[in-house]
C-alpha positions as CSV (number, residue, x, y, z in Angstrom):
1,M,-24.0,-42.8,-5.2
2,A,-24.9,-44.9,-2.1
3,K,-27.7,-43.3,-0.1
4,M,-28.8,-43.6,3.5
5,A,-31.2,-42.1,5.9
6,F,-29.6,-39.1,7.7
7,S,-30.1,-38.5,11.4
8,D,-28.0,-36.7,14.0
9,V,-27.4,-39.9,16.0
10,G,-26.5,-41.9,12.8
11,L,-24.1,-39.2,11.6
12,R,-22.3,-39.2,15.0
13,S,-21.8,-42.9,14.8
14,I,-20.1,-43.0,11.5
15,S,-16.4,-44.0,11.9
16,P,-13.6,-42.3,9.9
17,P,-12.2,-44.3,6.9
18,P,-8.7,-45.8,7.2
19,K,-7.5,-43.3,4.7
20,G,-8.7,-40.5,2.5
21,Q,-12.4,-39.4,2.6
22,I,-15.8,-41.0,2.1
23,C,-19.1,-39.4,1.2
24,Y,-22.6,-40.5,2.3
25,W,-25.7,-39.2,0.5
26,D,-29.1,-38.3,1.9
27,D,-31.9,-40.5,0.6
28,K,-34.4,-37.6,1.0
29,L,-32.6,-34.6,-0.5
30,P,-30.8,-35.1,-3.9
31,S,-27.1,-34.1,-4.0
32,F,-27.0,-33.5,-0.2
33,G,-24.1,-35.4,1.4
34,F,-22.0,-36.0,4.4
35,R,-18.2,-36.2,4.0
36,V,-16.0,-38.0,6.6
37,S,-12.2,-37.7,6.5
38,Q,-9.5,-39.9,7.8
39,G,-8.7,-37.4,10.5
40,G,-12.3,-37.6,11.8
41,S,-13.7,-34.3,10.5
42,K,-17.3,-34.5,9.3
43,T,-18.7,-32.0,6.8
44,F,-22.0,-31.4,5.1
45,V,-21.6,-31.0,1.3
46,L,-23.7,-30.4,-1.8
47,N,-22.8,-32.0,-5.1
48,R,-23.2,-29.5,-7.9
49,K,-22.2,-30.7,-11.3
50,N,-19.6,-33.1,-9.8
51,S,-18.1,-30.3,-7.7
52,L,-18.5,-30.4,-4.0
53,I,-19.8,-27.3,-2.2
54,T,-19.0,-27.2,1.5
55,I,-21.9,-26.2,3.7
56,G,-20.4,-26.6,7.1
57,R,-18.8,-28.7,9.8
58,F,-20.8,-31.2,11.9
59,P,-21.8,-30.9,14.7
60,T,-21.0,-27.1,14.6
61,I,-24.1,-26.9,12.5
62,S,-26.9,-29.5,12.9
63,L,-28.4,-31.8,10.3
64,S,-31.5,-29.6,10.2
65,Q,-29.5,-26.4,9.6
66,A,-27.4,-28.1,6.9
67,R,-30.4,-29.5,5.1
68,T,-32.1,-26.1,5.2
69,E,-29.0,-24.5,3.6
70,A,-28.8,-27.2,1.0
71,K,-32.4,-26.6,0.0
72,R,-31.7,-22.9,-0.3
73,L,-28.7,-23.4,-2.5
74,L,-30.6,-25.9,-4.7
75,A,-33.4,-23.3,-5.1
76,E,-30.8,-20.7,-6.1
77,F,-29.4,-23.0,-8.8
78,T,-32.9,-23.8,-10.1
79,L,-33.8,-20.1,-10.2
80,G,-30.6,-19.3,-12.0
81,K,-28.8,-17.3,-9.4
82,V,-25.1,-17.2,-10.2
83,R,-22.9,-18.7,-7.6
84,P,-19.4,-17.3,-7.1
85,Q,-16.7,-18.9,-9.1
86,S,-14.6,-21.6,-7.4
87,I,-11.2,-20.0,-6.8
88,T,-8.8,-19.9,-3.9
89,Y,-7.5,-16.9,-2.1
90,S,-3.9,-17.3,-3.5
91,E,-5.2,-17.8,-7.0
92,A,-7.3,-14.6,-6.8
93,V,-4.4,-12.6,-5.4
94,T,-2.3,-13.7,-8.4
95,L,-5.0,-12.5,-10.8
96,F,-5.5,-9.3,-8.9
97,L,-1.8,-8.4,-9.0
98,E,-1.5,-9.3,-12.7
99,E,-4.4,-6.9,-13.5
100,K,-3.1,-4.1,-11.3
101,A,0.4,-4.3,-12.8
102,K,-1.1,-3.2,-16.1
103,A,-2.3,0.2,-14.8
104,R,-0.6,0.9,-11.5
105,R,2.9,1.9,-10.5
106,G,5.3,-0.9,-9.7
107,S,5.7,0.3,-6.1
108,T,1.9,0.2,-5.6
109,V,1.7,-3.4,-7.0
110,S,4.6,-4.4,-4.9
111,G,2.9,-3.0,-1.8
112,Y,-0.3,-4.9,-2.5
113,K,1.7,-8.1,-3.0
114,G,3.6,-7.8,0.3
115,L,0.5,-7.0,2.3
116,L,-1.8,-9.7,0.7
117,N,0.8,-12.4,0.8
118,S,1.5,-11.8,4.4
119,I,-2.0,-12.8,5.3
120,T,-2.7,-16.6,5.3
121,L,-6.3,-17.2,4.1
122,S,-6.7,-20.8,2.9
123,G,-9.5,-22.6,1.1
124,Q,-12.1,-21.2,-1.4
125,L,-12.3,-17.5,-1.6
126,S,-16.1,-17.5,-1.3
127,Q,-15.9,-19.4,2.0
128,I,-13.7,-16.8,3.8
129,T,-15.7,-15.2,6.5
130,H,-15.8,-11.8,8.2
131,Q,-14.7,-13.4,11.5
132,E,-11.8,-15.1,9.9
133,V,-10.5,-11.9,8.3
134,Q,-11.0,-10.2,11.7
135,R,-8.9,-12.8,13.4
136,K,-6.1,-12.5,10.9
137,L,-6.0,-8.7,11.2
138,A,-5.9,-8.9,15.0
139,K,-2.4,-10.4,14.7
140,F,-1.0,-7.1,13.6
141,K,-0.3,-5.2,16.8
142,T,0.6,-1.8,15.5
143,E,-2.1,0.5,14.1
144,G,-0.1,1.2,11.0
145,A,0.3,-2.5,10.1
146,Y,-3.4,-3.2,10.9
147,N,-4.6,-0.3,8.7
148,H,-2.4,-1.1,5.7
149,H,-3.5,-4.7,5.7
150,L,-7.2,-3.9,6.1
151,V,-7.1,-1.3,3.2
152,A,-5.3,-3.8,1.0
153,L,-7.9,-6.5,1.8
154,T,-10.8,-4.1,1.2
155,V,-9.5,-3.1,-2.2
156,F,-8.8,-6.8,-3.1
157,F,-12.3,-8.1,-2.0
158,N,-14.0,-5.2,-3.8
159,W,-12.1,-6.3,-6.9
160,C,-13.2,-9.9,-6.3
161,R,-16.9,-8.9,-6.0
162,K,-16.8,-7.1,-9.4
163,R,-15.6,-10.4,-10.9
164,R,-18.2,-12.5,-9.1
165,Y,-15.6,-14.4,-7.1
166,V,-17.5,-13.5,-3.9
167,T,-20.9,-12.2,-3.3
168,D,-20.0,-10.2,-0.1
169,N,-16.9,-8.4,1.0
170,P,-15.8,-10.0,4.3
171,T,-14.0,-6.8,5.4
172,L,-17.4,-4.9,5.4
173,G,-17.9,-3.4,8.9
174,L,-14.2,-3.4,9.8
175,S,-12.7,0.1,10.3
176,T,-9.1,1.3,10.3
177,H,-7.7,2.5,13.6
178,R,-7.9,6.3,13.7
179,R,-4.5,7.8,13.8
180,P,-3.9,11.4,14.7
181,S,-2.8,13.3,11.6
182,R,0.8,14.6,11.7
183,N,1.1,18.4,12.0
184,R,4.9,18.6,12.5
185,I,6.4,21.7,10.8
186,L,10.1,22.1,11.1
187,S,11.4,25.4,12.4
188,D,13.9,27.4,10.4
189,D,16.6,26.4,12.9
190,E,15.7,22.7,12.6
191,L,15.6,23.0,8.8
192,K,19.0,24.7,8.9
193,S,20.5,21.8,11.0
194,I,19.2,19.2,8.6
195,W,20.6,21.1,5.6
196,R,24.0,21.6,7.2
197,A,24.1,17.9,8.2
198,C,23.5,17.0,4.6
199,E,26.3,19.3,3.5
200,Q,28.7,17.8,6.0
201,G,27.7,14.2,5.1
202,R,27.9,14.9,1.4
203,D,31.3,16.6,1.6
204,A,33.0,14.5,4.2
205,S,31.1,11.2,4.1
206,Q,32.5,10.5,7.5
207,D,31.3,8.1,10.2
208,V,28.8,9.4,12.7
209,Q,30.2,9.3,16.3
210,L,28.7,7.3,19.1
211,S,26.2,9.0,21.3
212,Q,26.8,9.4,25.0
213,E,24.3,6.7,25.7
214,G,26.5,4.3,23.6
215,A,24.1,3.8,20.7
216,A,25.4,1.8,17.8
217,V,27.3,3.8,15.1
218,P,25.1,4.1,12.0
219,A,26.5,3.9,8.5
220,P,28.0,7.1,7.1
221,L,25.6,9.3,5.2
222,P,25.8,8.5,1.5
223,A,26.2,11.5,-0.8
224,T,23.1,10.2,-2.7
225,F,20.9,10.4,0.4
226,C,22.2,13.9,1.3
227,K,21.3,15.2,-2.1
228,L,17.9,13.5,-1.9
229,V,17.1,15.2,1.4
230,Q,18.2,18.6,0.1
231,L,16.0,18.2,-3.0
232,L,13.1,17.3,-0.8
233,I,13.6,20.6,1.1
234,L,13.9,22.5,-2.2
235,T,11.0,21.0,-4.1
236,G,8.5,19.7,-1.6
237,Q,7.9,16.6,-3.6
238,R,7.4,13.0,-2.2
239,R,10.5,11.1,-1.4
240,N,9.8,8.2,-3.9
241,E,9.1,10.7,-6.7
242,I,12.5,12.4,-6.2
243,A,14.3,9.1,-5.6
244,S,12.9,7.8,-9.0
245,L,14.3,10.8,-11.0
246,Q,15.6,10.1,-14.5
247,L,17.7,12.3,-16.6
248,S,15.0,12.4,-19.3
249,W,12.5,14.0,-16.9
250,I,14.7,17.1,-16.4
251,T,15.0,20.2,-18.5
252,D,16.9,23.4,-17.7
253,N,14.4,24.7,-15.3
254,A,11.9,22.0,-14.5
255,I,11.3,18.3,-13.6
256,T,8.3,16.6,-15.3
257,L,7.2,13.6,-13.2
258,P,5.3,11.0,-15.3
259,P,1.8,9.7,-14.2
260,N,3.2,6.3,-13.2
261,V,5.4,7.9,-10.5
262,T,3.1,10.5,-8.9
263,K,0.7,9.5,-6.2
264,N,-2.4,10.9,-7.9
265,G,-1.5,9.4,-11.3
266,R,-1.2,12.8,-13.0
267,E,1.8,14.2,-14.8
268,H,3.3,16.9,-12.7
269,T,5.8,19.6,-13.7
270,V,8.0,21.0,-10.9
271,P,9.8,24.3,-11.7
272,L,13.4,24.4,-10.5
273,G,15.3,27.2,-8.8
274,K,19.1,27.8,-9.0
275,L,19.8,25.8,-5.8
276,S,17.9,22.8,-7.1
277,V,19.7,23.0,-10.5
278,S,23.1,23.2,-8.8
279,I,22.4,20.0,-6.9
280,L,21.0,18.1,-9.9
281,E,24.0,19.1,-12.0
282,K,26.2,17.2,-9.6
283,C,24.0,14.1,-10.0
284,H,24.4,13.7,-13.8
285,T,25.9,10.4,-14.6
286,N,25.7,7.9,-17.5
287,Q,23.1,5.9,-15.6
288,L,19.4,6.0,-16.3
289,L,18.5,6.9,-12.6
290,L,20.0,9.9,-10.8
291,F,19.7,8.1,-7.5
292,P,20.1,4.4,-8.0
293,A,20.1,1.9,-5.1
294,R,23.4,0.5,-4.1
295,G,24.6,-2.1,-6.5
296,S,21.8,-1.4,-9.0
297,T,21.2,0.7,-12.1
298,T,17.5,0.1,-12.4
299,S,16.1,0.4,-8.9
300,P,15.9,3.8,-7.1
301,F,17.4,4.5,-3.7
302,S,15.7,2.6,-1.0
303,G,17.9,2.7,2.1
304,W,15.8,5.3,3.9
305,S,15.6,3.8,7.4
306,T,19.3,3.4,8.2
307,T,20.4,6.7,6.6
308,K,17.6,8.6,8.3
309,K,18.8,7.4,11.7
310,A,22.3,8.5,10.9
311,L,21.0,11.9,9.8
312,D,19.0,12.3,13.0
313,I,22.2,11.9,15.1
314,L,24.2,14.2,12.9
315,C,21.6,17.0,12.7
316,G,20.3,16.7,16.3
317,V,16.7,17.3,15.2
318,E,14.2,15.0,17.1
319,A,10.8,13.4,16.2
320,W,10.6,14.3,12.6
321,T,10.0,12.4,9.3
322,L,11.1,13.1,5.8
323,H,7.4,13.7,4.9
324,D,7.5,16.6,7.4
325,L,9.8,18.4,4.9
326,R,6.9,18.4,2.4
327,R,4.5,19.9,5.0
328,T,7.1,22.5,5.9
329,Y,7.7,23.4,2.3
330,R,4.0,24.0,1.8
331,S,3.8,26.0,5.1
332,I,6.7,28.2,4.1
333,H,5.0,29.1,0.8
334,G,2.0,30.2,2.9
335,K,4.3,32.3,5.0
336,I,6.0,34.1,2.1
337,G,2.7,34.9,0.4
338,T,2.5,32.3,-2.3
339,P,-1.2,32.2,-3.4
340,P,-2.8,28.9,-2.1
341,H,-3.8,27.7,-5.6
342,I,-0.2,28.0,-6.7
343,A,1.3,26.4,-3.6
344,E,-1.1,23.5,-4.0
345,R,-0.1,23.0,-7.6
346,L,3.5,23.0,-6.6
347,V,2.9,20.0,-4.3
348,N,0.6,18.4,-6.9
349,H,-2.5,18.3,-4.8
350,I,-5.7,17.6,-6.7
351,S,-7.5,19.8,-4.3
352,A,-5.8,22.8,-6.0
353,Q,-8.6,22.6,-8.6
354,S,-12.3,22.0,-8.5
355,E,-13.8,19.5,-11.0
356,M,-14.9,22.4,-13.2
357,E,-11.5,24.0,-13.1
358,R,-9.9,20.7,-14.1
359,T,-12.3,20.5,-17.1
360,Y,-12.1,24.1,-18.3
361,D,-8.9,25.7,-16.9
362,R,-6.1,24.3,-19.0
363,Y,-3.6,27.0,-18.1
364,A,-0.6,25.4,-16.4
365,Y,0.4,28.4,-14.2
366,L,4.1,27.5,-14.8
367,N,5.2,31.1,-14.8
368,E,3.5,31.8,-11.5
369,M,4.9,28.5,-10.0
370,H,8.4,29.4,-11.1
371,A,8.2,32.8,-9.6
372,A,7.0,31.2,-6.3
373,V,9.9,28.8,-6.4
374,E,12.4,31.7,-6.8
375,T,10.9,33.5,-3.9
376,Y,11.0,30.3,-1.8
377,E,14.7,29.8,-2.6
378,Q,15.4,33.4,-1.6
379,Y,13.8,32.7,1.7
380,L,16.0,29.6,2.1
381,L,19.1,31.5,1.2
382,Q,18.3,34.1,3.8
383,N,17.2,31.8,6.6
384,I,18.3,28.2,6.0
385,V,21.2,27.8,3.6
386,G,23.1,31.0,4.0
């Protein structure tokens, strides 16, 4: 390697090569170099076993600063400190997703994939800075998008630290935007309107009329969606859990959700009342899924947004979400006297048990849960469905 005496003035005077890159090497510090590219960028580098480690751009950092950093790195190599492996962001994301796919639900892995791939972080993973991550996240204007991407990046970089791809998590110090927790509970009248709209949509499958303001006509309510909403009212489970239902998970009086479907990764048995059974009986087909997506036999229903808008117009209930049905379900159980530890088990909350109870109390409380479901359905028949 050709060597030269480095000085700030001398480095500024070096002209770019006609093409490619050229490296100059310091005659005072072994392996410390200065790379000049065709475009004119000038970068301090360190040669480590024929692999170039980037120190920083000149003149953003001075020759003195770069030489100090080079000495620090050389000392670390001499003392045996392990440097992060050389890997790019995109390569690390691929490995991360492959590992998560072995133990996590498909929807979870798909969510990570969409979030991580929508953020453009180039270059070596170990060179990604806190400020760079902060700038990328700032492009997401809504609180929800910002929070989801930050959480995904935090999980990803923690995974990278454990595998020695990075020494520090660049998301450290970044906080999610605090969003007020929803406390919307539907009234009996609102719940009745939603139920009746599902009955109307399921039976008639007719177009929803234009509103007086001239809003666009949404698609007709599919019978599949109507049954899904009714089951959400009846069971209090999460929408993706019910949408993923398979015939093999259903017995005469219960649904058993496998661990790969539930949010907390635990198998969950949901007792069924007569109303739920009557709806499920109308769903039995020769397909694996009870609620497949349109044109598919292997993917669960996913057209929530459009159909929810159509349901809003048909039922007339405002400012509500499908998850509010779960909160309402849990609240009605409180109203009708269901013991809290039974109501929490019905919605599969881990908080229903302490760590000691999870270890020693192996009783499933299925009889008590079934009795609570029967009382709940009686309440619906008297106040909502009837």
